Biopython code that builds the backbone (N, CA, C, O; Angstrom):
import numpy as np
from Bio.PDB.StructureBuilder import StructureBuilder

atoms = [
    (1, "UNK", "N", (0.827, -1.220, 0.002)),
    (1, "UNK", "CA", (0.014, 0.006, -0.001)),
    (1, "UNK", "C", (0.873, 1.283, -0.034)),
    (1, "UNK", "O", (0.574, 2.246, -0.740)),
    (2, "UNK", "N", (1.919, 1.246, 0.738)),
    (2, "UNK", "CA", (2.820, 2.390, 0.873)),
    (2, "UNK", "C", (3.498, 2.680, -0.485)),
    (2, "UNK", "O", (3.651, 3.842, -0.863)),
    (3, "UNK", "N", (3.904, 1.616, -1.219)),
    (3, "UNK", "CA", (4.550, 1.838, -2.465)),
    (3, "UNK", "C", (3.598, 2.453, -3.466)),
    (3, "UNK", "O", (4.017, 3.244, -4.311)),
    (4, "UNK", "N", (2.317, 2.105, -3.388)),
    (4, "UNK", "CA", (1.342, 2.702, -4.294)),
    (4, "UNK", "C", (1.200, 4.171, -4.036)),
    (4, "UNK", "O", (1.143, 4.964, -4.975)),
    (5, "UNK", "N", (1.141, 4.564, -2.746)),
    (5, "UNK", "CA", (1.024, 6.010, -2.371)),
    (5, "UNK", "C", (2.284, 6.749, -2.849)),
    (5, "UNK", "O", (2.179, 7.874, -3.337)),
    (6, "UNK", "N", (3.472, 6.140, -2.719)),
    (6, "UNK", "CA", (4.701, 6.794, -3.209)),
    (6, "UNK", "C", (4.696, 6.916, -4.697)),
    (6, "UNK", "O", (5.154, 7.932, -5.220)),
    (7, "UNK", "N", (4.198, 5.928, -5.418)),
    (7, "UNK", "CA", (4.114, 6.108, -6.850)),
    (7, "UNK", "C", (3.163, 7.201, -7.228)),
    (7, "UNK", "O", (3.459, 7.981, -8.134)),
    (8, "UNK", "N", (2.054, 7.290, -6.584)),
    (8, "UNK", "CA", (1.062, 8.339, -6.893)),
    (8, "UNK", "C", (1.681, 9.687, -6.599)),
    (8, "UNK", "O", (1.442, 10.638, -7.344)),
    (9, "UNK", "N", (2.470, 9.809, -5.539)),
    (9, "UNK", "CA", (3.132, 11.083, -5.219)),
    (9, "UNK", "C", (4.122, 11.499, -6.273)),
    (9, "UNK", "O", (4.171, 12.660, -6.679)),
    (10, "UNK", "N", (4.937, 10.513, -6.726)),
    (10, "UNK", "CA", (5.896, 10.792, -7.805)),
    (10, "UNK", "C", (5.260, 11.143, -9.094)),
    (10, "UNK", "O", (5.721, 12.047, -9.791)),
    (11, "UNK", "N", (4.161, 10.422, -9.450)),
    (11, "UNK", "CA", (3.456, 10.755, -10.651)),
    (11, "UNK", "C", (2.870, 12.163, -10.568)),
    (11, "UNK", "O", (2.975, 12.953, -11.507)),
    (12, "UNK", "N", (2.254, 12.458, -9.429)),
    (12, "UNK", "CA", (1.666, 13.799, -9.260)),
    (12, "UNK", "C", (2.740, 14.852, -9.307)),
    (12, "UNK", "O", (2.498, 15.909, -9.889)),
    (13, "UNK", "N", (3.897, 14.647, -8.746)),
    (13, "UNK", "CA", (5.024, 15.589, -8.791)),
    (13, "UNK", "C", (5.523, 15.805, -10.176)),
    (13, "UNK", "O", (5.872, 16.920, -10.565)),
    (14, "UNK", "N", (5.560, 14.693, -10.953)),
    (14, "UNK", "CA", (6.016, 14.816, -12.359)),
    (14, "UNK", "C", (5.014, 15.629, -13.213)),
    (14, "UNK", "O", (5.420, 16.380, -14.098)),
    (15, "UNK", "N", (3.765, 15.479, -12.951)),
    (15, "UNK", "CA", (2.720, 16.148, -13.672)),
    (15, "UNK", "C", (2.817, 17.670, -13.370)),
    (15, "UNK", "O", (2.732, 18.498, -14.277)),
    (16, "UNK", "N", (2.993, 18.007, -12.093)),
    (16, "UNK", "CA", (3.067, 19.353, -11.685)),
    (16, "UNK", "C", (4.307, 20.046, -12.306)),
    (16, "UNK", "O", (4.224, 21.182, -12.772)),
    (17, "UNK", "N", (5.452, 19.336, -12.300)),
    (17, "UNK", "CA", (6.746, 19.847, -12.835)),
    (17, "UNK", "C", (6.569, 20.053, -14.365)),
    (17, "UNK", "O", (7.002, 21.077, -14.892)),
    (18, "UNK", "N", (5.979, 19.154, -15.034)),
    (18, "UNK", "CA", (5.739, 19.272, -16.435)),
    (18, "UNK", "C", (4.778, 20.458, -16.770)),
    (18, "UNK", "O", (4.946, 21.168, -17.761)),
    (19, "UNK", "N", (3.801, 20.617, -15.912)),
    (19, "UNK", "CA", (2.863, 21.719, -16.140)),
    (19, "UNK", "C", (3.585, 23.025, -15.861)),
    (19, "UNK", "O", (3.336, 23.996, -16.576)),
    (20, "UNK", "N", (4.429, 23.111, -14.908)),
    (20, "UNK", "CA", (5.170, 24.363, -14.641)),
    (20, "UNK", "C", (6.130, 24.681, -15.740)),
    (20, "UNK", "O", (6.261, 25.849, -16.106)),
    (21, "UNK", "N", (6.831, 23.675, -16.306)),
    (21, "UNK", "CA", (7.736, 23.873, -17.389)),
    (21, "UNK", "C", (6.951, 24.353, -18.632)),
    (21, "UNK", "O", (7.384, 25.287, -19.306)),
    (22, "UNK", "N", (5.825, 23.729, -18.929)),
    (22, "UNK", "CA", (5.010, 24.203, -20.061)),
    (22, "UNK", "C", (4.534, 25.618, -19.870)),
    (22, "UNK", "O", (4.539, 26.408, -20.815)),
    (23, "UNK", "N", (4.107, 25.966, -18.619)),
    (23, "UNK", "CA", (3.646, 27.286, -18.351)),
    (23, "UNK", "C", (4.801, 28.325, -18.547)),
    (23, "UNK", "O", (4.585, 29.411, -19.084)),
    (24, "UNK", "N", (5.997, 27.963, -18.105)),
    (24, "UNK", "CA", (7.065, 28.878, -18.243)),
    (24, "UNK", "C", (7.554, 29.047, -19.664)),
    (24, "UNK", "O", (8.017, 30.132, -20.017)),
    (25, "UNK", "N", (7.474, 28.044, -20.476)),
    (25, "UNK", "CA", (7.876, 28.108, -21.822)),
    (25, "UNK", "C", (6.788, 28.994, -22.684)),
    (25, "UNK", "O", (7.156, 29.791, -23.547)),
    (26, "UNK", "N", (5.537, 28.787, -22.383)),
    (26, "UNK", "CA", (4.510, 29.508, -23.057)),
    (26, "UNK", "C", (4.381, 30.994, -22.624)),
    (26, "UNK", "O", (3.820, 31.796, -23.370)),
    (27, "UNK", "N", (4.862, 31.342, -21.502)),
    (27, "UNK", "CA", (4.798, 32.594, -20.984)),
    (27, "UNK", "C", (6.167, 33.306, -20.820)),
    (27, "UNK", "O", (6.420, 33.972, -19.816)),
    (28, "UNK", "N", (7.014, 33.146, -21.813)),
    (28, "UNK", "CA", (8.385, 33.613, -21.744)),
    (28, "UNK", "C", (8.555, 35.079, -22.151)),
    (28, "UNK", "O", (9.664, 35.613, -22.147)),
    (29, "UNK", "N", (7.436, 35.718, -22.503)),
    (29, "UNK", "CA", (7.551, 37.134, -22.925)),
    (29, "UNK", "C", (8.002, 38.022, -21.736)),
    (29, "UNK", "O", (7.656, 37.759, -20.584)),
    (30, "UNK", "N", (8.749, 39.029, -22.036)),
    (30, "UNK", "CA", (9.232, 39.938, -21.030)),
    (30, "UNK", "C", (8.260, 41.156, -20.979)),
    (30, "UNK", "O", (7.854, 41.743, -21.982)),
    (31, "UNK", "N", (7.939, 41.464, -19.707)),
    (31, "UNK", "CA", (7.020, 42.588, -19.459)),
    (31, "UNK", "C", (7.695, 43.590, -18.545)),
    (31, "UNK", "O", (8.571, 43.233, -17.757)),
    (32, "UNK", "N", (7.294, 44.825, -18.649)),
    (32, "UNK", "CA", (7.802, 45.897, -17.764)),
    (32, "UNK", "C", (6.909, 46.124, -16.592)),
    (32, "UNK", "O", (5.686, 46.174, -16.718)),
    (33, "UNK", "N", (7.543, 46.267, -15.412)),
    (33, "UNK", "CA", (6.836, 46.676, -14.229)),
    (33, "UNK", "C", (7.374, 48.067, -13.839)),
    (33, "UNK", "O", (8.577, 48.284, -13.701)),
    (34, "UNK", "N", (6.453, 48.957, -13.675)),
    (34, "UNK", "CA", (6.831, 50.317, -13.243)),
    (34, "UNK", "C", (6.358, 50.568, -11.833)),
    (34, "UNK", "O", (5.194, 50.341, -11.501)),
    (35, "UNK", "N", (7.303, 51.054, -10.977)),
    (35, "UNK", "CA", (7.009, 51.393, -9.641)),
    (35, "UNK", "C", (7.618, 52.719, -9.324)),
    (35, "UNK", "O", (8.838, 52.818, -9.193)),
    (36, "UNK", "N", (6.806, 53.760, -9.195)),
    (36, "UNK", "CA", (7.311, 55.139, -9.026)),
    (36, "UNK", "C", (8.263, 55.493, -10.232)),
    (36, "UNK", "O", (7.816, 55.524, -11.379)),
    (37, "UNK", "N", (9.492, 55.742, -9.967)),
    (37, "UNK", "CA", (10.381, 56.033, -11.125)),
    (37, "UNK", "C", (11.227, 54.870, -11.548)),
    (37, "UNK", "O", (12.093, 55.024, -12.409)),
    (38, "UNK", "N", (11.004, 53.685, -10.962)),
    (38, "UNK", "CA", (11.771, 52.547, -11.299)),
    (38, "UNK", "C", (11.025, 51.626, -12.372)),
    (38, "UNK", "O", (9.803, 51.478, -12.411)),
    (39, "UNK", "N", (11.917, 51.051, -13.207)),
    (39, "UNK", "CA", (11.232, 50.223, -14.214)),
    (39, "UNK", "C", (12.015, 48.848, -14.155)),
    (39, "UNK", "O", (13.242, 48.796, -14.240)),
    (40, "UNK", "N", (11.228, 47.773, -14.006)),
    (40, "UNK", "CA", (11.835, 46.440, -13.899)),
    (40, "UNK", "C", (11.299, 45.577, -15.079)),
    (40, "UNK", "O", (10.141, 45.713, -15.475)),
    (41, "UNK", "N", (12.123, 44.732, -15.603)),
    (41, "UNK", "CA", (11.698, 43.837, -16.662)),
    (41, "UNK", "C", (11.785, 42.425, -16.159)),
    (41, "UNK", "O", (12.836, 41.989, -15.688)),
    (42, "UNK", "N", (10.647, 41.677, -16.258)),
    (42, "UNK", "CA", (10.570, 40.332, -15.809)),
    (42, "UNK", "C", (9.825, 39.494, -16.804)),
    (42, "UNK", "O", (9.062, 40.025, -17.611)),
    (43, "UNK", "N", (10.026, 38.184, -16.771)),
    (43, "UNK", "CA", (9.236, 37.282, -17.573)),
    (43, "UNK", "C", (7.853, 37.075, -16.903)),
    (43, "UNK", "O", (7.746, 37.021, -15.678)),
    (44, "UNK", "N", (6.826, 36.964, -17.722)),
    (44, "UNK", "CA", (5.461, 36.787, -17.175)),
    (44, "UNK", "C", (5.427, 35.577, -16.207)),
    (44, "UNK", "O", (4.862, 35.698, -15.120)),
    (45, "UNK", "N", (5.969, 34.505, -16.545)),
    (45, "UNK", "CA", (5.875, 33.313, -15.686)),
    (45, "UNK", "C", (6.587, 33.563, -14.363)),
    (45, "UNK", "O", (6.166, 33.052, -13.325)),
    (46, "UNK", "N", (7.669, 34.352, -14.395)),
    (46, "UNK", "CA", (8.304, 34.671, -13.129)),
    (46, "UNK", "C", (7.484, 35.480, -12.200)),
    (46, "UNK", "O", (7.480, 35.262, -10.989)),
    (47, "UNK", "N", (6.775, 36.437, -12.777)),
    (47, "UNK", "CA", (5.852, 37.286, -11.992)),
    (47, "UNK", "C", (4.779, 36.459, -11.370)),
    (47, "UNK", "O", (4.485, 36.632, -10.187)),
    (48, "UNK", "N", (4.180, 35.566, -12.110)),
    (48, "UNK", "CA", (3.142, 34.682, -11.666)),
    (48, "UNK", "C", (3.631, 33.758, -10.487)),
    (48, "UNK", "O", (2.954, 33.543, -9.481)),
    (49, "UNK", "N", (4.922, 33.220, -10.734)),
    (49, "UNK", "CA", (5.491, 32.338, -9.709)),
    (49, "UNK", "C", (5.813, 33.057, -8.440)),
    (49, "UNK", "O", (5.637, 32.500, -7.356)),
    (50, "UNK", "N", (6.295, 34.321, -8.538)),
    (50, "UNK", "CA", (6.675, 35.087, -7.310)),
    (50, "UNK", "C", (5.352, 35.472, -6.615)),
    (50, "UNK", "O", (5.283, 35.418, -5.387)),
    (51, "UNK", "N", (4.331, 35.848, -7.346)),
    (51, "UNK", "CA", (2.997, 36.151, -6.760)),
    (51, "UNK", "C", (2.442, 35.032, -6.010)),
    (51, "UNK", "O", (1.905, 35.209, -4.916)),
    (52, "UNK", "N", (2.554, 33.848, -6.574)),
    (52, "UNK", "CA", (1.985, 32.613, -5.966)),
    (52, "UNK", "C", (2.685, 32.318, -4.735)),
    (52, "UNK", "O", (2.041, 31.995, -3.736)),
    (53, "UNK", "N", (4.053, 32.406, -4.717)),
    (53, "UNK", "CA", (4.824, 32.163, -3.483)),
    (53, "UNK", "C", (4.553, 33.145, -2.424)),
    (53, "UNK", "O", (4.393, 32.774, -1.261)),
    (54, "UNK", "N", (4.491, 34.423, -2.781)),
    (54, "UNK", "CA", (4.224, 35.455, -1.769)),
    (54, "UNK", "C", (2.816, 35.306, -1.248)),
    (54, "UNK", "O", (2.595, 35.466, -0.048)),
    (55, "UNK", "N", (1.838, 35.000, -2.114)),
    (55, "UNK", "CA", (0.489, 34.812, -1.654)),
    (55, "UNK", "C", (0.367, 33.573, -0.695)),
    (55, "UNK", "O", (-0.309, 33.631, 0.332)),
    (56, "UNK", "N", (1.008, 32.526, -1.054)),
    (56, "UNK", "CA", (0.976, 31.370, -0.116)),
    (56, "UNK", "C", (1.657, 31.682, 1.199)),
    (56, "UNK", "O", (1.181, 31.262, 2.254)),
    (57, "UNK", "N", (2.749, 32.401, 1.159)),
    (57, "UNK", "CA", (3.454, 32.795, 2.457)),
    (57, "UNK", "C", (2.533, 33.638, 3.300)),
    (57, "UNK", "O", (2.326, 33.376, 4.485)),
    (58, "UNK", "N", (1.988, 34.648, 2.674)),
    (58, "UNK", "CA", (1.088, 35.568, 3.435)),
    (58, "UNK", "C", (-0.157, 34.814, 3.964)),
    (58, "UNK", "O", (-0.586, 35.045, 5.095)),
    (59, "UNK", "N", (-0.687, 33.986, 3.204)),
    (59, "UNK", "CA", (-1.871, 33.151, 3.616)),
    (59, "UNK", "C", (-1.404, 32.245, 4.825)),
    (59, "UNK", "O", (-2.109, 32.152, 5.829)),
    (60, "UNK", "N", (-0.256, 31.612, 4.711)),
    (60, "UNK", "CA", (0.229, 30.771, 5.801)),
    (60, "UNK", "C", (0.473, 31.589, 7.043)),
    (60, "UNK", "O", (0.175, 31.121, 8.142)),
    (61, "UNK", "N", (1.018, 32.828, 6.916)),
    (61, "UNK", "CA", (1.266, 33.655, 8.091)),
    (61, "UNK", "C", (-0.012, 34.064, 8.756)),
    (61, "UNK", "O", (-0.110, 34.022, 9.983)),
    (62, "UNK", "N", (-1.041, 34.477, 7.952)),
    (62, "UNK", "CA", (-2.341, 34.830, 8.545)),
    (62, "UNK", "C", (-2.952, 33.551, 9.270)),
    (62, "UNK", "O", (-3.438, 33.649, 10.397)),
    (63, "UNK", "N", (-2.910, 32.476, 8.647)),
    (63, "UNK", "CA", (-3.416, 31.221, 9.276)),
    (63, "UNK", "C", (-2.645, 30.847, 10.498)),
    (63, "UNK", "O", (-3.243, 30.386, 11.470)),
    (64, "UNK", "N", (-1.327, 31.020, 10.505)),
    (64, "UNK", "CA", (-0.522, 30.741, 11.650)),
    (64, "UNK", "C", (-0.843, 31.578, 12.845)),
    (64, "UNK", "O", (-0.993, 31.083, 13.962)),
    (65, "UNK", "N", (-0.955, 32.956, 12.572)),
    (65, "UNK", "CA", (-1.323, 33.883, 13.596)),
    (65, "UNK", "C", (-2.720, 33.659, 14.105)),
    (65, "UNK", "O", (-2.969, 33.876, 15.291)),
    (66, "UNK", "N", (-3.652, 33.232, 13.264)),
    (66, "UNK", "CA", (-5.041, 33.050, 13.700)),
    (66, "UNK", "C", (-5.121, 31.762, 14.546)),
    (66, "UNK", "O", (-5.994, 31.653, 15.406)),
    (67, "UNK", "N", (-4.235, 30.803, 14.318)),
    (67, "UNK", "CA", (-4.289, 29.580, 15.141)),
    (67, "UNK", "C", (-3.660, 29.820, 16.569)),
    (67, "UNK", "O", (-3.943, 29.072, 17.505)),
    (68, "UNK", "N", (-2.854, 30.819, 16.695)),
    (68, "UNK", "CA", (-2.168, 31.094, 17.984)),
    (68, "UNK", "C", (-3.178, 31.771, 18.800)),
    (68, "UNK", "O", (-2.906, 32.133, 19.945)),
]
sb = StructureBuilder()
sb.init_structure("model")
sb.init_model(0)
sb.init_chain("A")
sb.init_seg("    ")
for serial, (resi, resn, name, xyz) in enumerate(atoms, 1):
    if name == "N":
        sb.init_residue(resn, " ", resi, " ")
    sb.init_atom(name, np.array(xyz, "f"), 0.0, 1.0, " ", f" {name:<3s}", serial, name[0])
structure = sb.get_structure()
């Protein structure tokens, strides 16, 4: 039973990695971000990834403080 669960986890991880690679390749265009007088250039997929990580971290922090 444990080996079946491990296989499912590895297959799920492979699917997520392939999806992330596909997303990154399809969204490789460079976009400009302007903040006050600063201009930054990033790839679209990088912006989405950074936003997802920051959103997850902020959500985790709010959940952590609410549990305390």
